[in-house]
MARDOTOR-32304 format. One line per field, with one value per residue (C-alpha): y negated, z, x. Coordinates in steps of 0.25 Angstrom, whole numbers, plus 5000, padded with zeros to 4 digits. Example, Ala and Ser with C-alpha at 12.3 -4.5 7.8 and 13.67 -1.06 7.14 Angstrom:
// MARDOTOR-32304
c2 = [5018; 5004]
c3 = [5031; 5029]
c1 = [5049; 5055]
END
This chain:
// MARDOTOR-32304
c2 = [5000; 4987; 4974; 4968; 4978; 4972; 4962; 4971; 4981; 4971; 4966; 4981; 4984; 4971; 4975; 4988; 4981; 4972; 4984; 4991; 4990; 4983; 4975; 4962; 4958; 4959; 4946; 4949; 4942; 4948; 4938; 4942; 4933; 4935; 4933; 4927; 4933; 4926; 4938; 4948; 4961; 4974; 4983; 4997; 5002; 5000; 4989; 4986; 4971; 4961; 4955; 4967; 4965; 4950; 4950; 4958; 4968; 4968; 4980; 4986; 4991; 4995; 5009; 5009; 5024; 5033; 5023; 5009; 4998; 5006; 5004; 5012; 5024; 5022; 5008; 5000; 4988; 4978; 4965; 4954; 4947; 4938; 4931; 4921; 4932; 4944; 4948; 4960; 4969; 4979; 4991; 5000; 5012; 5019; 5034; 5043; 5056; 5054; 5069; 5067; 5055; 5057; 5051; 5058; 5048; 5038; 5035; 5020; 5017; 5032; 5032; 5044; 5034; 5030; 5045; 5043; 5036; 5022; 5007; 4997; 4982; 4972; 4958; 4948; 4938; 4928; 4929; 4929; 4942; 4950; 4953; 4959; 4968; 4981; 4989; 5003; 5011; 5025; 5030; 5035; 5022; 5025; 5013; 5008; 4993; 4986; 4975; 4973; 4965; 4960; 4970; 4982; 4984; 4989; 4990; 4999; 4995; 4982; 4986; 4974; 4974; 4975; 4983; 4994; 5003; 5013; 5019; 5028; 5026; 5034; 5032; 5029; 5022; 5009; 5000; 4988; 4981; 4968; 4962; 4950; 4938; 4939; 4952; 4946; 4936; 4925; 4911; 4898; 4892; 4896; 4899; 4911; 4918; 4932; 4944; 4957; 4970; 4983; 4998; 5010; 5024; 5036; 5048; 5059; 5051; 5047; 5033; 5020; 5007; 4992; 4979; 4973; 4979; 4986; 4993; 5008; 5007; 5001; 5013; 5011; 5001; 4992; 4986; 4981; 4971; 4959; 4952; 4961; 4958; 4951; 4937; 4936; 4922; 4916; 4920; 4911; 4915; 4909; 4898; 4900; 4916; 4918; 4931; 4933; 4947; 4953; 4969; 4973; 4988; 4997; 5011; 5023; 5035; 5048; 5051; 5063; 5062; 5074; 5066; 5054; 5052; 5055; 5064; 5059; 5067; 5062; 5048; 5039; 5024; 5013; 5000; 4988; 4978; 4968; 4964; 4950; 4945; 4930; 4923; 4912; 4907; 4913; 4920; 4922; 4932; 4934; 4947; 4949; 4962; 4965; 4978; 4985; 4999; 5009; 5021; 5023; 5024; 5037; 5046; 5046; 5057; 5065; 5066; 5076; 5069; 5075; 5063; 5055; 5043; 5038; 5041; 5030; 5030; 5019; 5009; 5013; 5003; 4993; 4981; 4982; 4987; 4975; 4966; 4975; 4974; 4959; 4963; 4972; 4967; 4968; 4975; 4987; 4990; 4989; 5003; 5010; 5018; 5021; 5015; 5001; 4995; 4989; 4977; 4977; 4991; 4989; 5003; 4997; 4990; 4998; 5010; 5014; 5027; 5033; 5029; 5018; 5006; 4996; 4984; 4973; 4962; 4955; 4947; 4945; 4934; 4939; 4933; 4923; 4908; 4903; 4911; 4917; 4930; 4931; 4940; 4937; 4948; 4949; 4961; 4964; 4978; 4982; 4989; 5004; 5011; 5025; 5021; 5009; 5000; 4985; 4975; 4971; 4960; 4962; 4950; 4950; 4938; 4941; 4930; 4931; 4921; 4925; 4922; 4922; 4932; 4944; 4942; 4937; 4933; 4934; 4936; 4944; 4943; 4954; 4953; 4963; 4959; 4966; 4958; 4957; 4961; 4974; 4985; 4998; 5004; 4993; 4980; 4968; 4959; 4963; 4954; 4956; 4946; 4947; 4941; 4949; 4947; 4955; 4951; 4958; 4956; 4962; 4974; 4983; 4976; 4972; 4968; 4969; 4962; 4959; 4955; 4958; 4957; 4962; 4955; 4965; 4962; 4969; 4972; 4964; 4966; 4975; 4970; 4967; 4974; 4971; 4977; 4974; 4983; 4982; 4991; 4993; 5002; 5003; 5014; 5020; 5016; 5013; 5008; 5005; 4999; 4996; 4992; 4992; 4989; 4991; 4987; 4996; 4986; 4982; 4985; 4979; 4984; 4982; 4988; 5002; 5005; 5020; 5018; 5007; 5005; 5008; 5002; 5009; 5009; 5015; 5017; 5023; 5025; 5031; 5034; 5038; 5040; 5043; 5054; 5050; 5057; 5068; 5073; 5079; 5069; 5055; 5051; 5057; 5051; 5053; 5046; 5045; 5039; 5036; 5031; 5028; 5024; 5020; 5016; 5002; 5006; 5011; 5026; 5034; 5038; 5043; 5046; 5051; 5053; 5060; 5062; 5064; 5069; 5067; 5069; 5062; 5069; 5063; 5069; 5062; 5074; 5072; 5081; 5077; 5084; 5078; 5082; 5073; 5074; 5067; 5064; 5060; 5057; 5060; 5051; 5059; 5073; 5073; 5080; 5084; 5095; 5102; 5102; 5095; 5091; 5087; 5073; 5072; 5070; 5079; 5080; 5088; 5089; 5091; 5094; 5091; 5094; 5088; 5088; 5079; 5083; 5071; 5066; 5066; 5082; 5088; 5093; 5084; 5081; 5082; 5094; 5093; 5103; 5099; 5108; 5106; 5104; 5096; 5091; 5104; 5113; 5114; 5109; 5113; 5103; 5105; 5093; 5092; 5078; 5069; 5081; 5080; 5089; 5082; 5091; 5080; 5065; 5065; 5076; 5077; 5084; 5079; 5089; 5087; 5097; 5095; 5107; 5106; 5118; 5114; 5123; 5119; 5129; 5132; 5128; 5127; 5120; 5120; 5109; 5108; 5095; 5098; 5089; 5086; 5074; 5078; 5066; 5066; 5053; 5051; 5037; 5027; 5021; 5033; 5045; 5055; 5060; 5070; 5071; 5084; 5086; 5097; 5094; 5106; 5096; 5089; 5101; 5093; 5094; 5081; 5076; 5063; 5062; 5049; 5045; 5031; 5024; 5010; 5008; 4994; 4987; 4984; 4991; 5005; 5017; 5027; 5040; 5046; 5059; 5061; 5074; 5079; 5093; 5099; 5112; 5116; 5119; 5132; 5127; 5123; 5115; 5106; 5092; 5081; 5070; 5067; 5055; 5052; 5038; 5030; 5016; 5006; 4992; 4982; 4971; 4958; 4949; 4934]
c3 = [5000; 4995; 5003; 4991; 4994; 5008; 5005; 4998; 5010; 5020; 5013; 5012; 5027; 5031; 5023; 5030; 5043; 5040; 5036; 5050; 5060; 5070; 5061; 5068; 5080; 5092; 5099; 5114; 5120; 5134; 5145; 5159; 5171; 5182; 5196; 5206; 5220; 5233; 5240; 5232; 5229; 5236; 5225; 5230; 5219; 5227; 5221; 5234; 5236; 5236; 5223; 5215; 5220; 5217; 5204; 5193; 5185; 5170; 5164; 5150; 5143; 5128; 5122; 5111; 5111; 5108; 5104; 5101; 5106; 5116; 5131; 5139; 5145; 5159; 5166; 5169; 5178; 5180; 5187; 5185; 5197; 5201; 5213; 5215; 5211; 5204; 5194; 5198; 5188; 5195; 5187; 5191; 5181; 5182; 5179; 5178; 5178; 5187; 5186; 5171; 5175; 5168; 5177; 5177; 5176; 5187; 5181; 5176; 5162; 5158; 5145; 5150; 5158; 5145; 5144; 5158; 5162; 5163; 5163; 5156; 5155; 5146; 5151; 5139; 5149; 5138; 5131; 5119; 5114; 5110; 5122; 5136; 5147; 5150; 5163; 5162; 5175; 5177; 5188; 5196; 5196; 5183; 5176; 5163; 5161; 5149; 5140; 5126; 5115; 5102; 5105; 5100; 5109; 5123; 5133; 5145; 5152; 5157; 5171; 5179; 5194; 5198; 5209; 5205; 5212; 5207; 5215; 5213; 5216; 5214; 5200; 5194; 5197; 5200; 5196; 5203; 5197; 5203; 5194; 5199; 5190; 5191; 5183; 5171; 5160; 5156; 5150; 5157; 5165; 5178; 5172; 5162; 5151; 5148; 5139; 5146; 5141; 5148; 5143; 5149; 5145; 5149; 5146; 5148; 5138; 5129; 5130; 5129; 5132; 5133; 5138; 5125; 5111; 5106; 5093; 5094; 5084; 5094; 5104; 5119; 5113; 5111; 5125; 5118; 5110; 5118; 5107; 5111; 5126; 5134; 5140; 5155; 5161; 5175; 5178; 5186; 5187; 5198; 5193; 5190; 5192; 5184; 5187; 5194; 5196; 5200; 5199; 5204; 5203; 5209; 5203; 5206; 5198; 5197; 5183; 5176; 5161; 5154; 5141; 5147; 5146; 5157; 5161; 5172; 5184; 5195; 5193; 5203; 5199; 5204; 5198; 5200; 5191; 5191; 5182; 5183; 5177; 5177; 5172; 5163; 5160; 5162; 5149; 5148; 5156; 5157; 5161; 5165; 5167; 5173; 5173; 5167; 5171; 5164; 5173; 5176; 5161; 5157; 5147; 5132; 5127; 5117; 5103; 5091; 5079; 5066; 5057; 5052; 5060; 5074; 5085; 5092; 5108; 5115; 5125; 5140; 5148; 5156; 5153; 5138; 5138; 5145; 5134; 5123; 5115; 5113; 5105; 5095; 5081; 5068; 5074; 5079; 5094; 5100; 5105; 5092; 5082; 5067; 5054; 5058; 5064; 5079; 5080; 5095; 5101; 5115; 5116; 5108; 5121; 5132; 5123; 5114; 5106; 5116; 5128; 5139; 5138; 5151; 5149; 5157; 5157; 5149; 5148; 5141; 5139; 5135; 5135; 5128; 5126; 5120; 5107; 5107; 5113; 5114; 5120; 5121; 5126; 5128; 5134; 5135; 5137; 5143; 5137; 5136; 5142; 5137; 5122; 5122; 5117; 5119; 5127; 5118; 5118; 5113; 5111; 5106; 5103; 5099; 5097; 5092; 5089; 5090; 5078; 5076; 5086; 5086; 5076; 5078; 5072; 5077; 5077; 5083; 5085; 5090; 5092; 5097; 5099; 5105; 5116; 5111; 5097; 5094; 5084; 5092; 5082; 5084; 5076; 5084; 5081; 5076; 5075; 5071; 5067; 5062; 5061; 5062; 5061; 5067; 5062; 5068; 5062; 5066; 5076; 5069; 5058; 5059; 5050; 5055; 5048; 5051; 5044; 5051; 5048; 5055; 5055; 5058; 5059; 5046; 5039; 5029; 5020; 5020; 5035; 5035; 5038; 5036; 5038; 5034; 5040; 5040; 5050; 5051; 5063; 5063; 5070; 5056; 5047; 5048; 5038; 5039; 5028; 5030; 5023; 5030; 5026; 5034; 5028; 5028; 5037; 5046; 5060; 5072; 5082; 5093; 5086; 5080; 5065; 5062; 5047; 5039; 5024; 5021; 5014; 5020; 5016; 5024; 5022; 5032; 5031; 5042; 5042; 5057; 5056; 5069; 5068; 5073; 5086; 5086; 5100; 5096; 5087; 5089; 5077; 5064; 5057; 5043; 5040; 5029; 5029; 5019; 5022; 5010; 5014; 5004; 5006; 5004; 4989; 4986; 4988; 4994; 5009; 5016; 5011; 5022; 5020; 5030; 5032; 5045; 5051; 5065; 5075; 5088; 5097; 5107; 5118; 5114; 5107; 5094; 5082; 5070; 5058; 5047; 5034; 5027; 5018; 5019; 5009; 5016; 5009; 5018; 5014; 5022; 5030; 5041; 5054; 5063; 5074; 5070; 5055; 5043; 5032; 5019; 5012; 5002; 4999; 5007; 5005; 5015; 5022; 5036; 5043; 5058; 5068; 5081; 5093; 5105; 5117; 5125; 5136; 5146; 5146; 5157; 5146; 5134; 5122; 5108; 5100; 5086; 5076; 5063; 5052; 5038; 5029; 5035; 5025; 5018; 5028; 5038; 5052; 5063; 5074; 5087; 5096; 5109; 5114; 5124; 5132; 5146; 5157; 5168; 5180; 5190; 5190; 5195; 5188; 5173; 5163; 5149; 5140; 5126; 5116; 5101; 5093; 5079; 5070; 5058; 5047; 5035; 5023; 5030; 5045; 5056; 5069; 5081; 5091; 5104; 5112; 5125; 5137; 5148; 5157; 5171; 5179; 5194; 5198; 5213; 5212; 5200; 5204; 5206; 5198; 5194; 5180; 5173; 5158; 5154; 5139; 5132; 5118; 5109; 5099; 5107; 5117; 5129; 5141; 5149; 5161; 5166; 5179; 5185; 5198; 5197; 5209; 5209; 5224; 5223; 5211; 5201; 5209; 5206; 5210; 5200; 5202; 5188; 5185; 5170; 5165; 5151; 5149; 5136; 5132; 5122; 5130; 5135; 5149; 5147; 5154; 5153; 5160; 5150; 5159; 5172; 5180; 5193; 5195; 5206; 5203; 5211; 5207; 5215; 5209; 5216; 5211; 5214]
c1 = [5000; 5007; 5006; 4998; 4986; 4984; 4975; 4965; 4967; 4964; 4952; 4947; 4949; 4943; 4930; 4931; 4932; 4920; 4911; 4915; 4904; 4913; 4921; 4920; 4929; 4919; 4917; 4915; 4904; 4906; 4910; 4915; 4917; 4927; 4923; 4932; 4932; 4936; 4942; 4951; 4944; 4949; 4954; 4950; 4941; 4928; 4919; 4913; 4916; 4904; 4908; 4905; 4890; 4890; 4897; 4889; 4899; 4901; 4896; 4890; 4902; 4900; 4904; 4915; 4915; 4907; 4895; 4901; 4892; 4884; 4884; 4894; 4887; 4893; 4893; 4905; 4905; 4916; 4920; 4931; 4935; 4947; 4953; 4965; 4975; 4968; 4959; 4950; 4943; 4933; 4926; 4915; 4913; 4901; 4902; 4890; 4899; 4911; 4914; 4918; 4927; 4941; 4951; 4965; 4976; 4981; 4994; 4996; 4996; 4994; 4986; 4978; 4970; 4963; 4959; 4952; 4939; 4944; 4940; 4950; 4949; 4957; 4961; 4963; 4970; 4974; 4960; 4968; 4959; 4971; 4979; 4976; 4979; 4972; 4969; 4963; 4959; 4954; 4945; 4957; 4966; 4974; 4977; 4982; 4986; 4993; 4994; 4987; 4993; 4986; 4975; 4983; 4995; 4995; 5006; 5003; 5016; 5010; 5008; 5002; 5001; 4986; 4978; 4968; 4958; 4948; 4936; 4924; 4909; 4897; 4895; 4908; 4922; 4928; 4940; 4946; 4957; 4965; 4974; 4983; 4983; 4998; 4998; 4991; 4995; 4984; 4983; 4984; 4973; 4966; 4953; 4954; 4946; 4951; 4946; 4942; 4936; 4933; 4934; 4929; 4931; 4923; 4930; 4920; 4911; 4923; 4916; 4923; 4916; 4921; 4915; 4914; 4912; 4925; 4924; 4927; 4937; 4946; 4945; 4949; 4960; 4948; 4951; 4964; 4956; 4955; 4947; 4935; 4936; 4926; 4928; 4932; 4929; 4929; 4943; 4953; 4968; 4978; 4986; 5001; 5000; 5013; 5019; 5033; 5037; 5050; 5052; 5066; 5070; 5081; 5084; 5093; 5096; 5104; 5108; 5115; 5118; 5126; 5127; 5134; 5149; 5154; 5143; 5134; 5129; 5120; 5125; 5118; 5114; 5106; 5101; 5092; 5085; 5074; 5062; 5054; 5042; 5039; 5027; 5033; 5018; 5005; 5006; 5021; 5029; 5044; 5050; 5065; 5073; 5086; 5094; 5081; 5078; 5068; 5071; 5057; 5052; 5046; 5055; 5051; 5043; 5052; 5048; 5052; 5056; 5053; 5055; 5067; 5063; 5066; 5057; 5050; 5049; 5040; 5045; 5042; 5050; 5041; 5049; 5047; 5033; 5026; 5021; 5027; 5015; 5018; 5031; 5023; 5025; 5017; 5006; 5014; 5015; 5029; 5026; 5024; 5032; 5031; 5036; 5032; 5044; 5043; 5052; 5053; 5055; 5060; 5066; 5077; 5081; 5088; 5090; 5101; 5102; 5092; 5100; 5095; 5103; 5103; 5095; 5102; 5092; 5080; 5068; 5055; 5044; 5031; 5017; 5007; 5008; 4995; 4992; 5006; 5012; 5027; 5037; 5052; 5062; 5077; 5084; 5099; 5104; 5117; 5128; 5126; 5138; 5134; 5132; 5141; 5129; 5131; 5123; 5112; 5102; 5087; 5078; 5063; 5054; 5039; 5029; 5014; 5004; 4989; 4980; 4966; 4958; 4967; 4979; 4993; 5006; 5020; 5035; 5046; 5061; 5070; 5085; 5096; 5110; 5122; 5129; 5140; 5138; 5145; 5146; 5142; 5133; 5122; 5120; 5125; 5112; 5098; 5086; 5071; 5061; 5047; 5033; 5020; 5005; 4993; 4980; 4967; 4953; 4940; 4941; 4950; 4958; 4972; 4983; 4998; 5010; 5024; 5037; 5050; 5065; 5078; 5092; 5103; 5118; 5125; 5112; 5104; 5093; 5080; 5078; 5062; 5050; 5035; 5022; 5007; 4996; 4981; 4974; 4959; 4955; 4940; 4933; 4927; 4938; 4953; 4962; 4977; 4986; 5000; 5013; 5027; 5041; 5054; 5067; 5079; 5087; 5075; 5081; 5074; 5084; 5074; 5063; 5059; 5060; 5056; 5060; 5065; 5067; 5052; 5040; 5027; 5013; 5002; 4987; 4977; 4962; 4953; 4938; 4932; 4917; 4909; 4899; 4885; 4880; 4891; 4893; 4907; 4913; 4915; 4923; 4930; 4942; 4947; 4960; 4970; 4984; 4996; 5009; 5019; 5033; 5044; 5058; 5063; 5067; 5054; 5056; 5045; 5049; 5037; 5023; 5013; 4998; 4989; 4974; 4968; 4954; 4950; 4939; 4937; 4928; 4918; 4926; 4938; 4945; 4951; 4955; 4964; 4968; 4977; 4985; 4995; 5008; 5021; 5032; 5045; 5059; 5071; 5082; 5092; 5092; 5082; 5087; 5075; 5073; 5086; 5082; 5087; 5078; 5086; 5083; 5073; 5058; 5048; 5032; 5025; 5011; 5006; 4993; 4990; 4979; 4977; 4967; 4967; 4960; 4953; 4962; 4950; 4952; 4959; 4969; 4971; 4981; 4983; 4987; 4992; 4997; 5004; 5008; 5014; 5026; 5038; 5048; 5053; 5047; 5035; 5032; 5022; 5020; 5012; 5010; 5003; 5002; 4995; 4993; 4987; 4983; 4975; 4977; 4972; 4970; 4984; 4991; 4993; 5002; 5005; 5011; 5016; 5022; 5027; 5032; 5038; 5040; 5048; 5052; 5061; 5066; 5079; 5077; 5066; 5064; 5056; 5055; 5047; 5044; 5036; 5034; 5024; 5022; 5017; 5011; 5006; 4999; 4999; 4992; 4990; 5003; 5011; 5014; 5025; 5027; 5036; 5039; 5046; 5050; 5057; 5061; 5068; 5071; 5082; 5084; 5080; 5071; 5068; 5061; 5056; 5050; 5045; 5038; 5032; 5026; 5020; 5021; 5016; 5010; 5022; 5032; 5037; 5045; 5050; 5058; 5062; 5069; 5074; 5081; 5085; 5090; 5097; 5089; 5100; 5112; 5116; 5115; 5100; 5094; 5107; 5105; 5107; 5103; 5095; 5091; 5084; 5079; 5072; 5067; 5060; 5055; 5047; 5038; 5038; 5028; 5027]
END
């Protein structure tokens, strides 16, 4: 699909959107009023204060699923109060069948909370109708909180300080939340107008309802759409409540590393550092870090790579995750992967060739000024003695300007410099700069564009990348058209580029009818996609087409089946899982069948089987993912398994990747988890065991045990490395 066809495609998709039953952007006409209380409410989960009888609650949620626009089958009541220091949100969720209540996750920010019965609410504190914060709570106190950027990107690692209690009564369950105004960012002025929406999910009925009308094409993520939220008035905030927080930490460890030179055995160490957060203005926050430590971060889940491209591992470190959505560029989340380059991928900071590199100090400034969103980051990593890597400075500048109701334009700059410049296998200087635009129309139509260029010492020419994408994601129809170009010398060294020297065109069409009055099936889905990728000189590199059929059942189970063909040109030999595939062009086809068991079940997960050709041979793959066994509301087991059987004309290979995560949650603020993985592809078995206790809001104790052993040596299981780490921090808020 050439760029000159985009105007015609846009016109056709716009006509399709106009023909859709829910084409127009809904204009919320619901207005809420916050009530001041003279005495702070007691946050205990019992809605028994006199104010609950004197102030009428807001109720009447409306179904999104299964019958869009009808009233919710279970009543939900909520109140919004405030005093001089805190905002209160109280909820009474009526339930006619408490025995069917699904509540089996207490761990904070665990995505399984969304598979429980829960109530969530959005606060659009700047009332810009595009950004906000979300709080989701289930009936046993499990909580999920995060930041929403531009109605699409969600960052679950925003962990504000607030109080929460849940309770039960005859006929349902209750929630009380008290959020200090110091934990929120909002515009200037004492009198405030915010946006607010409420979502309730009833798992037994697979029913989702909202305070305002939210089209079902948006799913549960419709809560992200601040433009659909109700208006919250009557709120008064304390003057000058800018945040000032300091969080010092100390850590001690005992480390063994057989791969180090000289070998390390039970080496004790200790360290300290500090993080600080300062409210520069009510909308801008500065973060500072010294001697940053990420010992408490959970280990990466291992992957088996059967492609010629590098793997993508997501960011998990708290300092980089907060406000990460602001650094997303060109309509691509900063946490994603794929052929579209990510211009800022924070894992390039503090890692070198898979090894952790010490971060000496850094700071950032993020937030909003009027209609502008901005992010500024500067980090300096220390010299890595193990690899000989030099001290390096990393800088990022991101600015976006809101346009119209839900659109924006922006720019980004990233820079990486060695201090001093050196020639140790890395370039001394690299800069990336680009401009982007995201344009949203109606409920589901979006256009994402960008142009970017890099400058690298010693490299010139063919160093640009651009993208134009149109995406219509309606409930009944879906269309996606995209053209992407990545130059051979496009090198954002604080970013992620899966493949360069390409010109890629993509087309996708989906038809998803809903049968009438079916007690078994909620929705069918028919989809077809074609991806055509050429090299920069016009030669075919990859052609991938696939057709897929899916069924979404009323009980949330899903069935998918697909068949497709791939052409791939290998410019050089490909070495994977112990096999070598010679260069050349390969045309092969595969079939795939998968079934997902709804996560409200005691045992859930996805099972997928893929069978077909693979380059000059064949491949069979069995995948068990998102597995979960709910043994109790506190104990869960999450198994995963991946097996590949690959046969070529002159060789064959079998790989297994098995893992499980066992989690025991003592309270919503204290849990222990163990991630154990066995990978035959790299002949390793590893364990990451963590205890996390939030002993007071914002202050934590971590005890971490990491170990990896080699399964290939004659002395199996031979120790490769081991570490025992204790870390404690303390939040001081002024």
